[in-house]
C-alpha positions as CSV (number, residue, x, y, z in Angstrom):
1,M,111.9,149.2,116.0
2,N,109.7,146.9,114.0
3,K,106.2,148.3,113.4
4,I,103.0,146.6,113.8
5,G,100.5,146.4,110.8
6,E,97.3,145.2,110.9
7,A,95.6,143.0,108.0
8,I,91.9,143.0,107.7
9,L,90.6,139.5,106.3
10,A,87.8,139.2,103.5
11,S,86.1,137.1,106.4
12,G,86.5,139.9,108.3
13,K,88.8,139.4,110.8
14,R,91.9,141.4,111.8
15,L,95.6,139.9,111.8
16,K,98.5,141.7,113.2
17,Y,101.4,141.8,111.5
18,V,105.2,142.8,111.6
19,I,106.4,145.2,109.0
20,T,110.0,144.8,108.5
21,D,112.2,147.0,106.2
22,N,113.9,144.4,104.3
23,P,110.9,141.4,104.3
24,P,111.4,138.2,102.0
25,R,110.4,138.7,98.8
26,G,110.0,136.5,95.8
27,G,109.2,137.2,92.1
28,M,105.5,137.7,92.5
29,K,105.0,138.6,96.8
30,Y,106.6,139.7,99.7
31,T,106.3,138.5,103.3
32,Y,105.4,139.6,106.5
33,F,105.2,137.5,109.5
34,A,102.8,137.0,112.2
35,P,104.1,138.4,115.7
36,D,104.3,134.8,116.6
37,K,105.4,133.9,113.4
38,S,102.3,131.5,113.1
39,Y,101.0,132.7,110.1
40,V,102.6,135.3,107.1
41,I,100.7,138.1,105.3
42,Q,101.9,138.8,101.8
43,F,101.4,141.2,99.4
44,F,102.3,141.5,95.8
45,N,104.9,143.4,94.7
46,D,103.1,145.0,91.6
47,P,99.1,145.5,93.1
48,S,98.7,146.8,89.6
49,K,98.9,143.6,88.2
50,V,96.1,142.0,90.2
51,D,93.4,142.0,88.3
52,F,89.8,140.3,88.4
53,N,91.2,137.2,87.2
54,T,93.7,137.3,89.6
55,R,91.3,137.8,92.6
56,S,88.8,134.7,91.2
57,R,91.8,132.0,91.0
58,I,92.8,132.7,94.4
59,E,89.0,132.6,95.6
60,A,88.6,129.6,94.0
61,I,92.1,128.4,95.5
62,I,91.2,128.9,98.8
63,G,87.5,127.5,98.4
64,K,86.2,124.9,96.0
65,Y,89.6,123.4,95.2
66,N,90.8,123.4,98.4
67,P,92.3,120.2,99.5
68,T,93.0,121.3,102.9
69,L,89.7,122.2,103.9
70,P,86.4,119.8,104.2
71,E,83.9,120.3,101.7
72,S,81.2,121.0,104.5
73,R,83.2,124.2,105.2
74,G,83.8,125.0,101.4
75,G,86.8,122.9,100.7
76,S,87.3,120.7,97.5
77,L,84.4,118.2,97.0
78,G,84.3,115.1,98.5
79,N,87.1,115.9,101.1
80,D,86.5,115.2,104.7
81,D,87.9,116.2,108.0
82,K,90.3,113.6,108.2
83,L,91.5,114.3,104.5
84,A,91.7,118.0,104.9
85,A,94.1,117.5,107.9
86,Y,96.0,115.3,106.3
87,F,96.7,117.3,103.1
88,E,96.7,120.6,105.4
89,K,100.5,118.9,106.3
90,R,101.6,118.0,102.7
91,F,100.5,122.1,101.5
92,C,101.1,125.6,102.6
93,W,97.9,126.4,101.7
94,P,96.5,129.9,101.8
95,T,93.6,130.5,104.5
96,D,92.1,134.2,103.9
97,I,92.6,136.9,101.6
98,V,93.6,140.2,102.8
99,V,91.7,143.5,101.5
100,S,93.4,146.2,103.6
101,P,95.5,147.8,103.7
102,E,95.9,146.2,100.4
103,F,94.9,143.1,98.4
104,G,96.5,139.9,99.6
105,L,97.0,136.4,100.7
106,V,97.0,134.8,104.4
107,S,99.2,131.5,104.9
108,P,100.3,129.3,107.5
109,A,103.4,129.8,108.2
110,Y,105.9,126.6,106.9
111,P,106.6,124.1,110.0
112,S,110.0,124.6,111.8
113,N,111.4,121.8,110.1
114,F,111.6,123.0,106.9
115,F,113.9,126.1,108.4
116,F,117.7,125.5,108.8
117,D,118.5,125.7,112.4
118,S,122.0,127.1,113.6
119,S,123.5,123.5,113.7
120,A,122.8,122.8,109.9
121,S,126.4,123.8,108.8
122,Q,130.1,124.4,110.3
123,L,130.9,126.3,107.1
124,L,127.8,128.6,106.8
125,D,125.3,130.4,108.8
126,L,122.1,129.1,107.4
127,K,120.0,129.5,110.3
128,G,116.4,130.5,109.4
129,K,116.7,129.6,105.5
130,D,114.1,127.5,103.7
131,K,114.9,124.0,103.0
132,K,114.9,124.2,99.3
133,S,115.8,120.9,98.1
134,N,119.0,122.1,96.1
135,W,120.7,122.4,99.1
136,F,120.2,118.6,99.5
137,T,120.5,117.3,95.8
138,S,123.6,119.4,94.6
139,K,126.8,120.2,95.1
140,N,125.6,122.4,98.1
141,R,125.1,119.2,100.2
142,K,128.9,119.4,101.0
143,Y,128.2,122.6,103.1
144,L,125.5,120.6,105.3
145,N,126.3,118.5,108.2
146,K,125.9,114.7,107.9
147,S,122.7,114.9,110.3
148,E,120.9,116.7,107.5
149,L,121.3,114.8,104.6
150,G,118.7,112.0,105.1
151,D,119.1,108.6,103.5
152,F,117.9,106.9,100.5
153,R,114.9,105.6,102.5
154,S,114.0,109.3,103.3
155,M,114.1,110.4,100.0
156,L,112.2,107.6,98.7
157,Q,109.8,108.8,101.6
158,M,109.3,112.4,100.4
159,S,109.3,111.2,97.0
160,L,105.9,109.2,97.9
161,L,104.7,112.2,99.3
162,L,105.2,114.5,96.8
163,S,103.9,112.3,94.1
164,R,100.7,112.1,96.5
165,S,100.1,115.6,96.8
166,I,100.5,116.4,93.1
167,R,98.0,113.6,92.5
168,R,95.4,115.3,94.8
169,L,96.2,118.5,92.9
170,H,95.4,117.1,89.6
171,Q,92.2,114.9,91.1
172,A,91.0,118.5,92.2
173,G,91.1,120.0,88.6
174,L,94.1,122.1,89.6
175,A,98.1,122.4,88.1
176,H,100.8,123.9,90.4
177,S,102.6,125.5,87.1
178,D,105.7,126.3,88.7
179,L,107.0,123.3,90.6
180,S,110.6,122.9,91.4
181,N,113.0,123.0,94.3
182,N,112.2,126.6,94.8
183,N,108.6,125.5,95.7
184,V,109.0,121.9,97.8
185,L,110.4,122.1,100.7
186,I,111.9,119.2,101.8
187,D,113.4,117.9,105.3
188,P,115.6,114.9,104.4
189,K,116.4,114.2,108.1
190,S,112.1,113.1,108.7
191,G,111.0,112.3,105.3
192,N,108.9,115.1,105.1
193,C,108.0,117.9,102.1
194,V,105.5,121.0,101.8
195,V,104.4,122.2,98.5
196,I,104.2,126.0,98.5
197,D,103.6,129.0,96.5
198,I,100.0,127.8,95.9
199,D,98.5,130.8,94.7
200,S,99.9,130.6,91.4
201,L,98.0,127.3,91.0
202,V,96.5,126.9,87.3
203,V,92.8,125.4,86.7
204,P,92.7,124.2,83.3
205,G,90.3,126.2,81.1
206,L,89.5,128.5,83.7
207,Y,92.7,130.2,85.1
208,P,96.0,130.2,83.2
209,P,99.3,130.2,84.3
210,E,101.1,133.6,85.6
211,V,104.3,132.0,85.0
212,A,106.3,129.6,82.8
213,G,108.7,128.3,85.8
214,T,111.6,127.4,87.3
215,R,115.0,126.9,85.3
216,G,115.5,122.9,85.2
217,Y,112.0,122.0,85.7
218,I,110.2,124.1,83.1
219,A,108.8,121.5,80.7
220,P,110.8,121.2,77.2
221,E,107.4,121.8,75.3
222,V,107.1,125.0,77.4
223,L,110.6,126.3,77.0
224,A,110.9,125.6,73.1
225,T,107.6,127.9,72.5
226,M,108.1,130.4,75.2
227,E,108.8,133.0,72.6
228,L,105.7,133.0,70.7
229,P,102.9,135.1,71.3
230,R,100.2,133.8,74.0
231,T,97.8,133.8,71.8
232,D,99.7,131.3,69.2
233,P,98.2,128.0,69.0
234,R,101.3,126.6,69.2
235,R,102.8,128.3,72.2
236,K,102.7,125.5,74.9
237,I,101.8,126.5,78.5
238,P,102.1,125.3,82.2
239,G,99.0,122.1,83.3
240,S,99.1,119.1,84.8
241,T,101.4,117.4,82.1
242,T,104.0,119.9,82.7
243,D,103.7,119.0,86.4
244,L,104.2,115.6,85.8
245,H,107.7,116.5,84.0
246,A,108.6,118.4,86.6
247,L,107.8,115.6,89.2
248,A,110.1,113.5,87.8
249,V,112.7,115.8,87.7
250,L,112.3,116.0,91.4
251,I,111.7,112.6,92.2
252,Y,115.3,111.8,90.5
253,E,117.0,114.7,92.0
254,Y,116.3,113.6,95.4
255,L,117.3,109.7,94.2
256,F,120.4,110.2,92.5
257,L,121.0,113.2,93.9
258,R,121.2,114.7,90.1
259,H,119.6,116.3,87.7
260,P,118.3,114.1,84.8
261,L,119.0,116.3,81.7
262,I,122.1,118.5,82.5
263,G,125.3,116.2,81.1
264,P,128.3,116.7,79.6
265,K,126.9,117.2,75.9
266,I,127.3,120.8,74.4
267,F,124.3,121.4,72.4
268,S,125.5,125.0,71.0
269,T,129.0,126.9,70.9
270,V,127.0,130.2,70.4
271,S,126.5,130.7,74.2
272,A,125.9,129.9,77.2
273,E,122.6,130.8,77.1
274,E,122.0,129.0,74.0
275,D,123.0,126.0,74.8
276,D,121.1,126.0,78.2
277,F,117.8,126.6,75.9
278,L,118.6,123.2,73.7
279,G,119.8,121.1,76.5
280,L,116.4,121.7,78.6
281,G,114.0,122.9,75.9
282,P,113.7,121.5,72.3
283,Q,117.1,118.7,72.3
284,A,116.7,117.6,75.9
285,L,118.3,114.2,76.3
286,F,117.9,112.5,79.5
287,I,121.4,111.3,81.1
288,E,120.6,108.0,81.0
289,N,119.0,107.5,77.6
290,P,119.8,104.0,76.7
291,D,119.8,104.9,72.8
292,D,121.5,108.0,72.9
293,T,124.6,108.3,75.3
294,S,125.7,111.5,74.1
295,N,124.6,112.9,77.2
296,R,125.8,110.7,79.7
297,P,128.3,111.0,82.3
298,S,131.0,109.2,82.7
299,N,131.0,108.6,86.4
300,L,127.2,107.4,87.0
301,K,127.5,104.4,89.2
302,V,124.1,104.4,90.8
303,T,121.7,104.4,87.7
304,V,117.5,103.9,87.2
305,K,118.2,99.9,86.9
306,D,119.2,99.8,90.5
307,L,115.5,101.1,91.4
308,G,114.1,97.8,89.7
309,P,112.4,97.2,86.3
310,E,109.3,99.2,87.8
311,M,111.0,102.2,88.8
312,E,113.1,102.0,85.5
313,K,110.2,101.9,83.4
314,L,108.6,104.8,85.1
315,F,111.6,107.1,84.4
316,M,112.1,105.8,81.0
317,R,108.7,107.1,80.2
318,A,109.3,110.1,82.0
319,F,112.5,111.2,80.0
320,V,112.9,109.3,77.1
321,D,109.2,108.5,75.5
322,G,107.8,111.5,77.5
323,L,110.3,113.8,77.5
324,H,109.0,115.6,74.6
325,N,105.6,114.0,74.2
326,P,103.9,115.3,77.5
327,A,100.9,112.4,76.9
328,L,103.3,109.6,77.6
329,R,104.7,111.2,80.9
330,P,103.6,109.1,84.0
331,S,100.5,110.0,85.9
332,A,101.6,111.3,89.7
333,M,99.3,108.1,90.8
334,E,101.8,105.6,89.0
335,W,104.6,107.1,90.5
336,E,103.0,107.3,93.8
337,R,102.4,103.1,92.8
338,G,105.9,102.6,91.8
339,I,107.3,104.0,94.8
340,V,105.3,102.0,97.3
341,H,106.2,98.9,95.5
342,A,110.4,100.0,95.7
343,W,109.6,100.9,99.2
344,D,108.4,97.1,100.2
345,L,111.9,96.1,98.3
346,L,114.0,97.8,100.5
347,H,117.0,96.4,102.5
348,K,119.1,98.0,104.8
349,C,122.7,98.4,103.9
350,S,125.2,96.0,105.6
351,N,128.2,99.0,105.4
352,P,127.7,101.0,108.5
353,D,129.5,103.6,106.7
354,C,126.9,103.4,103.7
355,S,125.8,107.3,103.5
356,S,122.8,105.9,101.8
357,K,122.1,103.3,104.3
358,W,119.3,101.4,102.3
359,F,119.0,100.1,98.8
360,V,116.3,98.4,96.8
361,L,116.7,94.6,96.8
362,H,115.1,94.3,93.7
363,D,117.8,91.3,92.4
364,V,117.8,88.4,94.9
365,N,120.5,87.0,92.7
366,N,122.4,89.9,93.2
367,P,122.1,91.7,96.6
368,V,124.5,94.3,96.9
369,C,124.2,97.5,97.8
370,P,124.5,99.5,94.7
371,F,125.6,103.1,96.6
372,C,128.6,101.6,98.2
373,G,129.5,98.1,96.9
374,T,128.4,96.0,99.9
375,K,126.9,92.7,99.4
376,I,124.2,92.5,102.6
377,A,125.4,90.4,105.3
378,D,122.2,88.2,105.9
379,K,122.5,84.7,105.5
380,E,119.0,84.4,103.5
381,I,116.5,86.7,101.7
382,V,112.8,86.2,102.5
383,R,110.9,87.6,99.1
384,L,107.0,87.4,99.2
385,T,105.2,87.5,96.1
386,L,101.8,89.0,96.1
387,N,99.0,88.0,93.8
388,S,95.7,89.2,92.8
389,E,93.2,87.0,91.3
390,V,92.2,87.7,87.8
391,R,88.6,89.2,87.7
392,G,85.9,86.7,86.0
393,H,88.4,83.9,85.8
394,K,88.5,81.9,89.5
395,G,91.6,80.3,90.1
396,Q,93.9,82.3,87.7
397,W,96.1,84.9,89.5
398,R,98.4,87.4,88.4
399,R,101.6,89.1,89.8
400,L,100.7,92.3,92.0
401,S,104.0,93.3,93.8
402,E,106.8,91.8,95.9
403,L,108.2,92.1,99.5
404,D,111.3,91.9,101.0
405,A,110.9,90.5,104.6
406,V,113.1,91.1,107.8
407,N,112.5,90.1,111.4
408,N,109.0,91.9,112.5
409,T,108.6,93.0,108.9
410,P,104.9,94.2,109.3
411,L,102.0,93.6,106.7
412,F,99.2,95.7,105.9
413,K,95.9,96.0,104.3
414,W,97.4,96.6,101.1
415,H,99.6,93.7,101.2
416,T,96.5,91.2,102.2
417,H,93.8,92.8,99.7
418,S,94.4,93.5,96.2
419,N,91.6,96.3,96.0
420,I,93.3,98.4,98.8
421,F,96.2,101.0,97.7
422,P,98.2,102.6,100.9
423,D,97.3,106.3,99.9
424,E,96.3,108.7,102.7
425,K,92.9,107.2,103.2
426,A,94.8,103.9,104.1
427,D,94.0,101.9,107.3
428,L,97.8,101.5,109.4
429,T,96.8,98.7,111.3
430,M,99.2,96.1,111.0
431,Q,97.5,92.8,109.8
432,A,100.0,90.8,110.2
433,Y,104.1,90.4,110.9
434,I,107.0,88.4,109.5
435,C,109.9,87.2,112.3
436,R,112.4,84.6,112.8
437,H,112.5,82.5,115.4
438,N,115.1,79.2,115.9
439,N,116.4,80.0,112.8
440,E,112.9,79.6,111.4
441,W,110.5,82.3,109.8
442,F,107.2,83.0,110.4
443,L,104.2,85.2,109.8
444,I,102.0,86.0,113.1
445,N,98.3,87.0,112.5
446,S,98.0,90.0,114.2
447,H,94.5,91.6,112.6
448,A,93.8,90.0,109.5
449,E,90.4,88.1,109.1
450,G,90.0,85.3,107.0
451,L,94.0,84.1,106.9
452,L,94.3,81.1,105.5
453,S,96.9,78.0,106.1
454,P,98.9,76.8,103.3
455,Q,96.4,74.0,103.5
456,G,93.4,76.4,103.5
457,N,92.3,76.1,107.2
458,P,91.7,79.7,109.1
459,V,94.3,80.7,111.0
460,P,93.2,82.9,113.8
461,Q,94.2,85.9,115.2
462,G,97.6,85.2,117.5
463,Q,98.4,82.3,115.6
464,A,101.3,81.4,112.7
465,I,102.1,80.3,109.6
466,R,105.6,78.6,109.4
467,L,107.0,80.0,105.9
468,T,109.4,77.9,104.3
469,D,110.4,77.8,100.4
470,G,107.9,77.4,98.0
471,T,105.1,78.0,100.8
472,V,102.1,79.4,99.6
473,F,98.7,80.9,101.5
474,R,95.9,83.3,101.1
475,A,96.2,86.5,103.2
476,S,91.9,86.6,103.3
477,R,89.3,84.3,102.1
478,D,87.6,87.2,100.3
479,D,87.8,87.6,96.8
480,R,90.3,90.5,96.8
481,G,92.6,88.6,99.2
482,T,96.0,88.1,98.2
483,L,97.6,84.9,97.1
484,I,101.3,85.0,98.5
485,N,103.7,83.0,97.4
486,V,107.0,82.8,99.9
487,K,110.9,82.4,98.4
488,I,113.5,82.0,100.8
489,I,117.0,82.3,99.3
490,S,120.5,81.8,100.8
491,V,123.0,84.1,100.0
């Protein structure tokens, strides 16, 4: 029978935990669960390595750098209750320090949807195992039931949420240092993810990294210099730019179900270890590199080009320009913005048997799902181009983004105003929606203020604008209101 232990926290609170013979154990810590499994108590495998810096780092992470805690309660600068509640769902963030029976941490348990249940597989007993992403992005997929796999849209949503989480970390002055498939749990069914193993975060300039990372996600410059002494100025250590490499790898894996650097090229015949070191480190080569195809698999049907020019450029910056030049890697915010724009071009595949179910319809002249090759069944494509006025140049407009509209497509404030972005602070009130009625297209004003007709007249709430090919109207009369061009393409 399992024993019940008691942890005394730095706050003075006492918590019970269940002592088991073989607790889950990672590289640095082992874990005991609460009797009701609502939280976990974690102790270090080697308590002798818990020095002053480790304690100071963890105290800072739980306190002043904590995005899941409002500033009023000692959390991250500028954090209010709403933001703290949002990021509490995105991170499994430690909540307190254990001071007895030894130094340790208290963290919330992962939500239940990040554990497999008994229906996950008919081939393996996965019940209770963490949903690490390699179950979904590698050959391991074949062991899972289709109901677990999600689709392209849910994978794109996870990419957005992960980008947002890493952007928030970096804004707080932190770096994860070991961002990988092991430390981001995913649930493709719901399109959600959660970042874990927070206690090893790097505070640049204050608390250095304790780990180098995980194979396949370690930045090439870190891997290439790993054998150098820590005091050698040539040695590269994990930080925010190495997070950006790992973030790009994870996004690529979510969207393409393959690793961006592991291809057919043999980098060394001396040993498998040497080949692996060169291929992921100093000689790393993107499998879709347009100038060097020596690492390109022969069966690449879907590529970064199929996500549209904006996402293609981000991947090229991450894995061509920035692969060996960290300063050129896209920031988490740039990924967030690019994914939002790709989301607005999502189109449902007309093939009911398509495993991806959705794709980015970036090319209206080739409306074909790249995953299964099926042409869309729609007779028309309604494409809205959103434009923002150039500051200081009244009447001059630049393209902001595009939106692929179908029946009941909603428009939000980030569509109607150029200075609003759909981040964690965004107002989710639908401003207008597009509908099809009697073979004609209309934009219905639900909550937009200042919507103008193509003739420049106010369109009250509840009223509509008829959309035809070439229609142009202002989404709002204020200075940051977008100018929307409508294009209707016959398929």
